[in-house]
All heavy atoms as TSV, in Angstrom:
chain	resi	resn	atom	element	x	y	z
A	1	MET	N	N	-132.393	-112.221	36.660
A	1	MET	CA	C	-132.714	-113.555	36.431
A	1	MET	C	C	-133.901	-113.977	37.292
A	1	MET	O	O	-134.083	-113.584	38.351
A	1	MET	CB	C	-131.470	-114.305	36.913
A	1	MET	CG	C	-131.636	-115.819	36.848
A	1	MET	SD	S	-130.129	-116.710	37.196
A	1	MET	CE	C	-129.476	-116.668	35.422
A	2	ALA	N	N	-134.867	-114.776	36.622
A	2	ALA	CA	C	-136.074	-115.121	37.169
A	2	ALA	C	C	-135.967	-116.427	37.970
A	2	ALA	O	O	-136.591	-116.591	38.917
A	2	ALA	CB	C	-137.100	-115.278	36.077
A	3	SER	N	N	-135.173	-117.385	37.480
A	3	SER	CA	C	-135.209	-118.764	38.120
A	3	SER	C	C	-133.972	-119.548	37.761
A	3	SER	O	O	-133.542	-119.482	36.617
A	3	SER	CB	C	-136.486	-119.477	37.784
A	3	SER	OG	O	-136.463	-120.796	38.256
A	4	ILE	N	N	-133.550	-120.366	38.697
A	4	ILE	CA	C	-132.567	-121.500	38.359
A	4	ILE	C	C	-133.260	-122.770	38.986
A	4	ILE	O	O	-132.522	-123.735	39.307
A	4	ILE	CB	C	-131.179	-121.249	38.928
A	4	ILE	CG1	C	-131.253	-121.120	40.488
A	4	ILE	CG2	C	-130.581	-120.023	38.235
A	4	ILE	CD1	C	-129.732	-121.199	40.976
A	5	ARG	N	N	-134.549	-122.808	38.883
A	5	ARG	CA	C	-135.269	-123.955	39.409
A	5	ARG	C	C	-134.928	-125.273	38.677
A	5	ARG	O	O	-134.892	-125.258	37.408
A	5	ARG	CB	C	-136.807	-123.750	39.294
A	5	ARG	CG	C	-137.662	-124.905	39.770
A	5	ARG	CD	C	-139.082	-124.531	39.571
A	5	ARG	NE	N	-139.440	-123.292	40.389
A	5	ARG	CZ	C	-140.625	-122.591	40.258
A	5	ARG	NH1	N	-141.522	-122.968	39.426
A	5	ARG	NH2	N	-140.751	-121.588	40.988
A	6	GLY	N	N	-134.542	-126.272	39.317
A	6	GLY	CA	C	-134.164	-127.535	38.815
A	6	GLY	C	C	-132.825	-127.613	38.129
A	6	GLY	O	O	-132.501	-128.602	37.531
A	7	VAL	N	N	-131.986	-126.590	38.247
A	7	VAL	CA	C	-130.654	-126.521	37.624
A	7	VAL	C	C	-129.630	-127.186	38.530
A	7	VAL	O	O	-129.728	-127.035	39.802
A	7	VAL	CB	C	-130.303	-125.097	37.416
A	7	VAL	CG1	C	-128.784	-124.963	36.987
A	7	VAL	CG2	C	-131.148	-124.424	36.368
A	8	ASP	N	N	-128.715	-127.919	37.957
A	8	ASP	CA	C	-127.478	-128.405	38.692
A	8	ASP	C	C	-126.546	-127.312	38.680
A	8	ASP	O	O	-125.836	-126.934	37.682
A	8	ASP	CB	C	-126.961	-129.598	37.976
A	8	ASP	CG	C	-125.699	-130.248	38.723
A	8	ASP	OD1	O	-125.296	-129.593	39.712
A	8	ASP	OD2	O	-125.208	-131.273	38.305
A	9	ALA	N	N	-126.382	-126.577	39.822
A	9	ALA	CA	C	-125.466	-125.421	40.005
A	9	ALA	C	C	-124.053	-125.753	40.336
A	9	ALA	O	O	-123.255	-124.805	40.623
A	9	ALA	CB	C	-126.081	-124.497	41.063
A	10	SER	N	N	-123.701	-126.965	40.230
A	10	SER	CA	C	-122.305	-127.371	40.573
A	10	SER	C	C	-121.222	-126.634	39.739
A	10	SER	O	O	-120.105	-126.495	40.187
A	10	SER	CB	C	-122.101	-128.811	40.549
A	10	SER	OG	O	-122.249	-129.352	39.236
A	11	MET	N	N	-121.521	-126.313	38.484
A	11	MET	CA	C	-120.454	-125.732	37.658
A	11	MET	C	C	-121.011	-124.385	37.120
A	11	MET	O	O	-120.437	-123.851	36.188
A	11	MET	CB	C	-120.177	-126.618	36.369
A	11	MET	CG	C	-119.653	-127.932	36.807
A	11	MET	SD	S	-117.988	-127.875	37.604
A	11	MET	CE	C	-117.022	-127.627	36.116
A	12	LEU	N	N	-121.951	-123.758	37.888
A	12	LEU	CA	C	-122.509	-122.485	37.428
A	12	LEU	C	C	-121.951	-121.404	38.093
A	12	LEU	O	O	-121.648	-121.417	39.306
A	12	LEU	CB	C	-124.099	-122.580	37.741
A	12	LEU	CG	C	-124.894	-121.395	37.284
A	12	LEU	CD1	C	-124.927	-121.244	35.788
A	12	LEU	CD2	C	-126.325	-121.515	37.860
A	13	THR	N	N	-121.598	-120.340	37.235
A	13	THR	CA	C	-121.094	-119.060	37.736
A	13	THR	C	C	-122.049	-117.992	37.348
A	13	THR	O	O	-122.364	-117.856	36.144
A	13	THR	CB	C	-119.675	-118.793	37.186
A	13	THR	OG1	O	-118.797	-119.828	37.606
A	13	THR	CG2	C	-119.121	-117.474	37.710
A	14	LEU	N	N	-122.444	-117.100	38.211
A	14	LEU	CA	C	-123.359	-116.033	37.967
A	14	LEU	C	C	-122.591	-114.727	38.261
A	14	LEU	O	O	-121.917	-114.686	39.338
A	14	LEU	CB	C	-124.591	-116.046	38.819
A	14	LEU	CG	C	-125.431	-117.253	38.702
A	14	LEU	CD1	C	-126.678	-117.303	39.653
A	14	LEU	CD2	C	-125.959	-117.482	37.325
A	15	ALA	N	N	-122.629	-113.807	37.313
A	15	ALA	CA	C	-121.857	-112.521	37.520
A	15	ALA	C	C	-122.703	-111.355	37.230
A	15	ALA	O	O	-123.468	-111.333	36.216
A	15	ALA	CB	C	-120.597	-112.526	36.637
A	16	ASP	N	N	-122.657	-110.344	38.113
A	16	ASP	CA	C	-123.367	-109.061	37.989
A	16	ASP	C	C	-124.891	-109.214	37.655
A	16	ASP	O	O	-125.286	-108.689	36.623
A	16	ASP	CB	C	-122.678	-108.284	36.862
A	16	ASP	CG	C	-121.230	-107.896	37.224
A	16	ASP	OD1	O	-120.980	-107.702	38.348
A	16	ASP	OD2	O	-120.352	-107.978	36.269
A	17	LEU	N	N	-125.641	-109.946	38.449
A	17	LEU	CA	C	-127.032	-110.116	38.193
A	17	LEU	C	C	-127.896	-109.585	39.333
A	17	LEU	O	O	-127.458	-109.592	40.547
A	17	LEU	CB	C	-127.331	-111.631	38.086
A	17	LEU	CG	C	-126.794	-112.275	36.796
A	17	LEU	CD1	C	-126.998	-113.769	36.871
A	17	LEU	CD2	C	-127.513	-111.700	35.592
A	18	ASN	N	N	-129.056	-109.199	39.021
A	18	ASN	CA	C	-130.134	-108.915	40.020
A	18	ASN	C	C	-130.836	-110.198	40.327
A	18	ASN	O	O	-131.600	-110.611	39.545
A	18	ASN	CB	C	-130.999	-107.840	39.521
A	18	ASN	CG	C	-132.066	-107.356	40.478
A	18	ASN	OD1	O	-132.243	-108.060	41.490
A	18	ASN	ND2	N	-132.756	-106.323	40.174
A	19	LEU	N	N	-130.639	-110.652	41.521
A	19	LEU	CA	C	-131.180	-112.010	41.911
A	19	LEU	C	C	-132.403	-111.726	42.974
A	19	LEU	O	O	-132.784	-112.722	43.605
A	19	LEU	CB	C	-130.138	-112.908	42.613
A	19	LEU	CG	C	-128.992	-113.254	41.601
A	19	LEU	CD1	C	-127.876	-113.892	42.342
A	19	LEU	CD2	C	-129.524	-114.093	40.448
A	20	ALA	N	N	-132.811	-110.539	42.971
A	20	ALA	CA	C	-133.883	-110.178	43.967
A	20	ALA	C	C	-135.182	-110.957	43.791
A	20	ALA	O	O	-135.814	-111.347	44.774
A	20	ALA	CB	C	-134.216	-108.688	43.850
A	21	GLU	N	N	-135.514	-111.385	42.605
A	21	GLU	CA	C	-136.764	-112.088	42.336
A	21	GLU	C	C	-136.503	-113.562	41.844
A	21	GLU	O	O	-137.365	-114.290	41.467
A	21	GLU	CB	C	-137.610	-111.373	41.321
A	21	GLU	CG	C	-137.935	-109.949	41.673
A	21	GLU	CD	C	-138.957	-109.909	42.805
A	21	GLU	OE1	O	-139.795	-110.895	42.946
A	21	GLU	OE2	O	-138.887	-109.018	43.630
A	22	CYS	N	N	-135.157	-113.939	41.953
A	22	CYS	CA	C	-134.796	-115.274	41.433
A	22	CYS	C	C	-135.356	-116.420	42.390
A	22	CYS	O	O	-135.225	-116.251	43.634
A	22	CYS	CB	C	-133.358	-115.395	41.399
A	22	CYS	SG	S	-132.752	-116.873	40.591
A	23	VAL	N	N	-135.899	-117.480	41.744
A	23	VAL	CA	C	-136.379	-118.617	42.497
A	23	VAL	C	C	-135.228	-119.728	42.482
A	23	VAL	O	O	-134.862	-120.115	41.407
A	23	VAL	CB	C	-137.690	-119.178	41.873
A	23	VAL	CG1	C	-138.143	-120.373	42.486
A	23	VAL	CG2	C	-138.736	-118.073	41.861
A	24	PHE	N	N	-134.860	-120.148	43.663
A	24	PHE	CA	C	-133.760	-121.146	43.797
A	24	PHE	C	C	-134.383	-122.536	44.094
A	24	PHE	O	O	-133.621	-123.436	44.257
A	24	PHE	CB	C	-132.799	-120.756	44.900
A	24	PHE	CG	C	-131.968	-119.525	44.511
A	24	PHE	CD1	C	-132.424	-118.270	44.764
A	24	PHE	CD2	C	-130.733	-119.660	43.833
A	24	PHE	CE1	C	-131.620	-117.138	44.459
A	24	PHE	CE2	C	-130.077	-118.577	43.523
A	24	PHE	CZ	C	-130.474	-117.266	43.788
A	25	THR	N	N	-135.691	-122.606	44.237
A	25	THR	CA	C	-136.323	-123.873	44.656
A	25	THR	C	C	-136.008	-124.938	43.715
A	25	THR	O	O	-136.137	-124.818	42.480
A	25	THR	CB	C	-137.875	-123.678	44.745
A	25	THR	OG1	O	-138.140	-122.590	45.659
A	25	THR	CG2	C	-138.496	-124.883	45.347
A	26	GLY	N	N	-135.529	-126.073	44.246
A	26	GLY	CA	C	-135.384	-127.348	43.455
A	26	GLY	C	C	-133.917	-127.328	42.750
A	26	GLY	O	O	-133.655	-128.225	42.034
A	27	ALA	N	N	-133.161	-126.269	42.845
A	27	ALA	CA	C	-131.775	-126.210	42.353
A	27	ALA	C	C	-130.910	-127.243	43.094
A	27	ALA	O	O	-131.031	-127.309	44.338
A	27	ALA	CB	C	-131.220	-124.918	42.300
A	28	LEU	N	N	-130.004	-127.896	42.442
A	28	LEU	CA	C	-129.086	-128.850	43.087
A	28	LEU	C	C	-127.717	-128.293	43.286
A	28	LEU	O	O	-127.310	-127.426	42.457
A	28	LEU	CB	C	-129.021	-130.101	42.197
A	28	LEU	CG	C	-130.288	-130.807	41.961
A	28	LEU	CD1	C	-130.036	-131.954	40.945
A	28	LEU	CD2	C	-130.905	-131.316	43.190
A	29	HIS	N	N	-126.983	-128.597	44.259
A	29	HIS	CA	C	-125.642	-128.233	44.634
A	29	HIS	C	C	-125.399	-126.665	44.649
A	29	HIS	O	O	-124.517	-126.113	44.193
A	29	HIS	CB	C	-124.650	-128.811	43.457
A	29	HIS	CG	C	-124.718	-130.233	43.418
A	29	HIS	ND1	N	-125.192	-130.839	42.199
A	29	HIS	CD2	C	-124.474	-131.274	44.252
A	29	HIS	CE1	C	-125.134	-132.175	42.457
A	29	HIS	NE2	N	-124.635	-132.447	43.560
A	30	LEU	N	N	-126.399	-126.096	45.420
A	30	LEU	CA	C	-126.255	-124.571	45.597
A	30	LEU	C	C	-125.045	-124.305	46.384
A	30	LEU	O	O	-124.495	-123.132	46.345
A	30	LEU	CB	C	-127.517	-124.027	46.265
A	30	LEU	CG	C	-128.717	-124.011	45.436
A	30	LEU	CD1	C	-129.975	-123.509	46.196
A	30	LEU	CD2	C	-128.531	-122.981	44.277
A	31	ASP	N	N	-124.492	-125.127	47.183
A	31	ASP	CA	C	-123.245	-124.902	47.807
A	31	ASP	C	C	-122.047	-124.589	46.965
A	31	ASP	O	O	-121.071	-124.172	47.302
A	31	ASP	CB	C	-122.991	-125.994	48.856
A	31	ASP	CG	C	-122.767	-127.382	48.296
A	31	ASP	OD1	O	-123.523	-127.635	47.269
A	31	ASP	OD2	O	-122.009	-128.126	48.737
A	32	GLN	N	N	-122.276	-125.169	45.750
A	32	GLN	CA	C	-121.126	-124.996	44.801
A	32	GLN	C	C	-121.346	-123.879	43.777
A	32	GLN	O	O	-120.576	-123.627	42.840
A	32	GLN	CB	C	-120.904	-126.360	44.004
A	32	GLN	CG	C	-120.554	-127.491	44.929
A	32	GLN	CD	C	-120.484	-128.815	44.239
A	32	GLN	OE1	O	-120.114	-128.880	43.031
A	32	GLN	NE2	N	-120.860	-129.885	44.922
A	33	LEU	N	N	-122.442	-123.213	43.854
A	33	LEU	CA	C	-122.713	-122.027	43.008
A	33	LEU	C	C	-121.723	-120.913	43.258
A	33	LEU	O	O	-121.384	-120.651	44.342
A	33	LEU	CB	C	-124.154	-121.489	43.357
A	33	LEU	CG	C	-124.622	-120.262	42.643
A	33	LEU	CD1	C	-124.749	-120.549	41.116
A	33	LEU	CD2	C	-125.840	-119.753	43.212
A	34	ARG	N	N	-121.175	-120.401	42.234
A	34	ARG	CA	C	-120.157	-119.271	42.231
A	34	ARG	C	C	-120.829	-117.969	41.845
A	34	ARG	O	O	-121.380	-117.837	40.777
A	34	ARG	CB	C	-119.046	-119.633	41.363
A	34	ARG	CG	C	-117.975	-118.774	41.454
A	34	ARG	CD	C	-116.828	-119.234	40.605
A	34	ARG	NE	N	-115.671	-118.274	40.797
A	34	ARG	CZ	C	-114.420	-118.630	40.995
A	34	ARG	NH1	N	-114.033	-119.915	41.221
A	34	ARG	NH2	N	-113.462	-117.766	41.128
A	35	LEU	N	N	-120.671	-116.953	42.719
A	35	LEU	CA	C	-121.171	-115.627	42.450
A	35	LEU	C	C	-120.031	-114.650	42.219
A	35	LEU	O	O	-119.094	-114.603	43.115
A	35	LEU	CB	C	-122.119	-115.139	43.607
A	35	LEU	CG	C	-123.324	-115.910	43.839
A	35	LEU	CD1	C	-124.001	-115.430	45.088
A	35	LEU	CD2	C	-124.232	-115.820	42.615
A	36	GLU	N	N	-119.927	-113.990	41.246
A	36	GLU	CA	C	-118.864	-113.009	40.963
A	36	GLU	C	C	-119.435	-111.633	40.623
A	36	GLU	O	O	-120.557	-111.522	40.152
A	36	GLU	CB	C	-117.952	-113.472	39.754
A	36	GLU	CG	C	-117.271	-114.728	40.042
A	36	GLU	CD	C	-116.403	-115.179	38.844
A	36	GLU	OE1	O	-116.398	-114.552	37.836
A	36	GLU	OE2	O	-115.649	-116.169	39.142
A	37	GLY	N	N	-118.682	-110.604	40.859
A	37	GLY	CA	C	-119.142	-109.195	40.642
A	37	GLY	C	C	-120.194	-108.767	41.657
A	37	GLY	O	O	-120.204	-109.218	42.766
A	38	LEU	N	N	-121.015	-107.936	41.194
A	38	LEU	CA	C	-122.074	-107.285	41.979
A	38	LEU	C	C	-123.365	-108.024	41.818
A	38	LEU	O	O	-123.961	-107.948	40.643
A	38	LEU	CB	C	-122.212	-105.850	41.672
A	38	LEU	CG	C	-123.343	-105.048	42.418
A	38	LEU	CD1	C	-122.934	-105.034	43.922
A	38	LEU	CD2	C	-123.489	-103.664	41.897
A	39	SER	N	N	-123.788	-108.796	42.811
A	39	SER	CA	C	-125.090	-109.511	42.634
A	39	SER	C	C	-126.011	-108.878	43.688
A	39	SER	O	O	-125.630	-108.673	44.891
A	39	SER	CB	C	-124.887	-111.053	43.017
A	39	SER	OG	O	-124.106	-111.547	41.997
A	40	VAL	N	N	-127.127	-108.536	43.269
A	40	VAL	CA	C	-128.224	-107.990	44.203
A	40	VAL	C	C	-129.281	-109.017	44.583
A	40	VAL	O	O	-129.783	-109.748	43.776
A	40	VAL	CB	C	-128.944	-106.767	43.382
A	40	VAL	CG1	C	-129.982	-106.189	44.322
A	40	VAL	CG2	C	-127.971	-105.765	42.970
A	41	PHE	N	N	-129.412	-109.091	45.904
A	41	PHE	CA	C	-130.475	-110.043	46.489
A	41	PHE	C	C	-131.598	-109.276	47.109
A	41	PHE	O	O	-131.470	-108.113	47.378
A	41	PHE	CB	C	-129.784	-110.916	47.604
A	41	PHE	CG	C	-128.755	-111.847	47.001
A	41	PHE	CD1	C	-127.415	-111.494	47.042
A	41	PHE	CD2	C	-129.037	-113.135	46.574
A	41	PHE	CE1	C	-126.398	-112.368	46.608
A	41	PHE	CE2	C	-128.173	-113.931	46.083
A	41	PHE	CZ	C	-126.779	-113.598	46.122
A	42	GLY	N	N	-132.802	-109.960	47.113
A	42	GLY	CA	C	-133.969	-109.375	47.719
A	42	GLY	C	C	-133.749	-109.285	49.266
A	42	GLY	O	O	-132.876	-109.897	49.816
A	43	THR	N	N	-134.556	-108.603	49.881
A	43	THR	CA	C	-134.570	-108.448	51.375
A	43	THR	C	C	-135.203	-109.651	52.040
A	43	THR	O	O	-136.017	-110.401	51.451
A	43	THR	CB	C	-135.342	-107.115	51.768
A	43	THR	OG1	O	-136.672	-107.267	51.379
A	43	THR	CG2	C	-134.720	-105.927	51.229
A	44	THR	N	N	-134.778	-109.837	53.231
A	44	THR	CA	C	-135.425	-110.972	53.929
A	44	THR	C	C	-136.787	-110.502	54.517
A	44	THR	O	O	-137.055	-109.362	54.657
A	44	THR	CB	C	-134.508	-111.335	55.253
A	44	THR	OG1	O	-134.387	-110.178	56.004
A	44	THR	CG2	C	-133.178	-111.845	54.750
A	45	PRO	N	N	-137.689	-111.437	54.676
A	45	PRO	CA	C	-139.040	-111.174	55.128
A	45	PRO	C	C	-138.932	-110.568	56.504
A	45	PRO	O	O	-138.172	-111.017	57.356
A	45	PRO	CB	C	-139.821	-112.506	55.178
A	45	PRO	CG	C	-138.897	-113.454	54.486
A	45	PRO	CD	C	-137.535	-112.900	54.355
A	46	GLY	N	N	-139.750	-109.552	56.725
A	46	GLY	CA	C	-139.749	-108.969	58.064
A	46	GLY	C	C	-141.049	-109.188	58.863
A	46	GLY	O	O	-142.003	-109.660	58.300
A	47	GLY	N	N	-141.003	-108.854	60.086
A	47	GLY	CA	C	-142.207	-108.954	60.921
A	47	GLY	C	C	-142.483	-110.336	61.317
A	47	GLY	O	O	-141.774	-111.326	60.915
A	48	ARG	N	N	-143.351	-110.564	62.288
A	48	ARG	CA	C	-143.701	-111.777	62.760
A	48	ARG	C	C	-145.062	-112.123	62.382
A	48	ARG	O	O	-145.980	-111.331	62.569
A	48	ARG	CB	C	-143.609	-111.683	64.363
A	48	ARG	CG	C	-144.075	-112.985	64.999
A	48	ARG	CD	C	-143.762	-112.925	66.446
A	48	ARG	NE	N	-143.179	-114.173	66.894
A	48	ARG	CZ	C	-142.561	-114.293	67.974
A	48	ARG	NH1	N	-142.456	-113.398	68.852
A	48	ARG	NH2	N	-142.015	-115.463	68.257
A	49	ARG	N	N	-145.338	-113.345	61.800
A	49	ARG	CA	C	-146.662	-113.746	61.375
A	49	ARG	C	C	-147.198	-114.789	62.303
A	49	ARG	O	O	-146.468	-115.560	62.877
A	49	ARG	CB	C	-146.532	-114.357	60.055
A	49	ARG	CG	C	-145.721	-113.614	59.086
A	49	ARG	CD	C	-146.568	-112.930	58.097
A	49	ARG	NE	N	-145.710	-112.048	57.192
A	49	ARG	CZ	C	-145.831	-111.967	55.820
A	49	ARG	NH1	N	-146.765	-112.616	55.279
A	49	ARG	NH2	N	-145.087	-111.218	55.268
A	50	THR	N	N	-148.520	-114.692	62.585
A	50	THR	CA	C	-149.147	-115.603	63.483
A	50	THR	C	C	-150.386	-116.168	62.791
A	50	THR	O	O	-150.998	-115.476	61.953
A	50	THR	CB	C	-149.464	-115.029	64.809
A	50	THR	OG1	O	-150.411	-113.829	64.651
A	50	THR	CG2	C	-148.281	-114.490	65.518
A	51	ARG	N	N	-150.814	-117.247	63.269
A	51	ARG	CA	C	-152.170	-117.837	62.984
A	51	ARG	C	C	-152.811	-118.073	64.247
A	51	ARG	O	O	-152.505	-119.024	65.054
A	51	ARG	CB	C	-151.953	-119.172	62.257
A	51	ARG	CG	C	-153.251	-119.771	61.855
A	51	ARG	CD	C	-153.201	-121.043	60.939
A	51	ARG	NE	N	-152.559	-120.610	59.604
A	51	ARG	CZ	C	-151.717	-121.303	58.945
A	51	ARG	NH1	N	-151.335	-122.504	59.530
A	51	ARG	NH2	N	-151.278	-120.929	57.760
A	52	GLY	N	N	-153.705	-117.143	64.639
A	52	GLY	CA	C	-154.255	-117.074	66.001
A	52	GLY	C	C	-153.100	-116.711	66.975
A	52	GLY	O	O	-152.531	-115.661	66.829
A	53	LEU	N	N	-152.871	-117.554	67.930
A	53	LEU	CA	C	-151.852	-117.302	68.889
A	53	LEU	C	C	-150.503	-118.059	68.572
A	53	LEU	O	O	-149.469	-117.873	69.279
A	53	LEU	CB	C	-152.261	-117.678	70.376
A	53	LEU	CG	C	-153.448	-116.929	70.868
A	53	LEU	CD1	C	-153.909	-117.442	72.183
A	53	LEU	CD2	C	-153.140	-115.379	70.928
A	54	VAL	N	N	-150.547	-118.879	67.544
A	54	VAL	CA	C	-149.399	-119.748	67.115
A	54	VAL	C	C	-148.496	-118.896	66.158
A	54	VAL	O	O	-148.941	-118.609	65.012
A	54	VAL	CB	C	-149.770	-120.979	66.588
A	54	VAL	CG1	C	-148.650	-121.825	66.167
A	54	VAL	CG2	C	-150.743	-121.783	67.572
A	55	PRO	N	N	-147.249	-118.729	66.501
A	55	PRO	CA	C	-146.392	-118.072	65.434
A	55	PRO	C	C	-146.073	-118.981	64.334
A	55	PRO	O	O	-145.961	-120.243	64.448
A	55	PRO	CB	C	-145.036	-117.737	66.305
A	55	PRO	CG	C	-145.145	-118.578	67.464
A	55	PRO	CD	C	-146.631	-118.987	67.652
A	56	ILE	N	N	-145.954	-118.401	63.114
A	56	ILE	CA	C	-145.599	-119.142	61.921
A	56	ILE	C	C	-144.173	-118.806	61.534
A	56	ILE	O	O	-143.820	-117.670	61.337
A	56	ILE	CB	C	-146.559	-118.856	60.719
A	56	ILE	CG1	C	-148.050	-118.963	61.117
A	56	ILE	CG2	C	-146.202	-119.518	59.431
A	56	ILE	CD1	C	-149.018	-118.432	60.075
A	57	PRO	N	N	-143.340	-119.834	61.304
A	57	PRO	CA	C	-141.934	-119.565	60.889
A	57	PRO	C	C	-141.952	-118.899	59.627
A	57	PRO	O	O	-142.701	-119.153	58.720
A	57	PRO	CB	C	-141.315	-120.997	60.787
A	57	PRO	CG	C	-142.190	-121.920	61.535
A	57	PRO	CD	C	-143.624	-121.293	61.557
A	58	VAL	N	N	-140.902	-117.869	59.444
A	58	VAL	CA	C	-140.872	-117.097	58.221
A	58	VAL	C	C	-140.582	-117.932	57.064
A	58	VAL	O	O	-141.038	-117.704	55.980
A	58	VAL	CB	C	-139.651	-116.047	58.398
A	58	VAL	CG1	C	-139.440	-115.317	57.120
A	58	VAL	CG2	C	-140.060	-115.071	59.507
A	59	THR	N	N	-139.870	-119.047	57.236
A	59	THR	CA	C	-139.606	-119.991	56.031
A	59	THR	C	C	-140.835	-120.506	55.424
A	59	THR	O	O	-141.016	-120.637	54.201
A	59	THR	CB	C	-138.624	-121.126	56.431
A	59	THR	OG1	O	-139.222	-121.772	57.581
A	59	THR	CG2	C	-137.304	-120.609	56.716
A	60	LEU	N	N	-141.819	-120.808	56.265
A	60	LEU	CA	C	-143.114	-121.289	55.751
A	60	LEU	C	C	-143.842	-120.279	55.062
A	60	LEU	O	O	-144.508	-120.610	53.981
A	60	LEU	CB	C	-143.956	-121.974	56.919
A	60	LEU	CG	C	-143.417	-123.120	57.566
A	60	LEU	CD1	C	-144.353	-123.549	58.649
A	60	LEU	CD2	C	-143.230	-124.336	56.503
A	61	VAL	N	N	-143.759	-119.142	55.520
A	61	VAL	CA	C	-144.446	-117.976	54.858
A	61	VAL	C	C	-143.855	-117.712	53.453
A	61	VAL	O	O	-144.584	-117.502	52.434
A	61	VAL	CB	C	-144.409	-116.645	55.722
A	61	VAL	CG1	C	-144.922	-115.430	54.980
A	61	VAL	CG2	C	-145.150	-116.873	57.024
A	62	VAL	N	N	-142.559	-117.739	53.253
A	62	VAL	CA	C	-141.943	-117.502	51.998
A	62	VAL	C	C	-142.283	-118.574	51.020
A	62	VAL	O	O	-142.588	-118.357	49.855
A	62	VAL	CB	C	-140.443	-117.396	52.147
A	62	VAL	CG1	C	-139.630	-117.368	50.904
A	62	VAL	CG2	C	-140.100	-116.142	53.002
A	63	LEU	N	N	-142.243	-119.851	51.494
A	63	LEU	CA	C	-142.566	-120.998	50.541
A	63	LEU	C	C	-144.064	-121.000	50.076
A	63	LEU	O	O	-144.302	-121.509	49.067
A	63	LEU	CB	C	-142.185	-122.274	51.191
A	63	LEU	CG	C	-140.702	-122.599	51.532
A	63	LEU	CD1	C	-140.569	-123.804	52.292
A	63	LEU	CD2	C	-139.925	-122.570	50.274
A	64	ALA	N	N	-144.870	-120.373	50.872
A	64	ALA	CA	C	-146.354	-120.448	50.490
A	64	ALA	C	C	-146.675	-119.428	49.472
A	64	ALA	O	O	-147.722	-119.485	48.842
A	64	ALA	CB	C	-147.160	-120.170	51.789
A	65	ARG	N	N	-145.780	-118.430	49.189
A	65	ARG	CA	C	-146.151	-117.477	48.104
A	65	ARG	C	C	-146.283	-117.936	46.797
A	65	ARG	O	O	-145.810	-118.767	46.204
A	65	ARG	CB	C	-145.123	-116.338	48.230
A	65	ARG	CG	C	-145.272	-115.508	49.427
A	65	ARG	CD	C	-144.361	-114.322	49.345
A	65	ARG	NE	N	-144.455	-113.581	50.629
A	65	ARG	CZ	C	-143.818	-112.564	50.951
A	65	ARG	NH1	N	-142.830	-112.167	50.065
A	65	ARG	NH2	N	-143.934	-111.927	52.043
C-alpha cells in the first residue's frame, strides 16, 4: 500500500499488507485503525543527524523527505 493520506481511518481495517512505504500523513483517527494478519512496517530511522553542532530530531528528518 502506498498511502492513506487524507483518509478517515476510523472504520478502516487493513489485513496482510506491506506498509513499509505507506504514507500516513494527514490521515484522521489513526488511533482507530485496525490491523489484522501479518502487516510489514518499515524500519525506524537510525543514527544521529546534526546541523553543525545542533542535533536534529529524527522526526524532522523523516518529514523532510
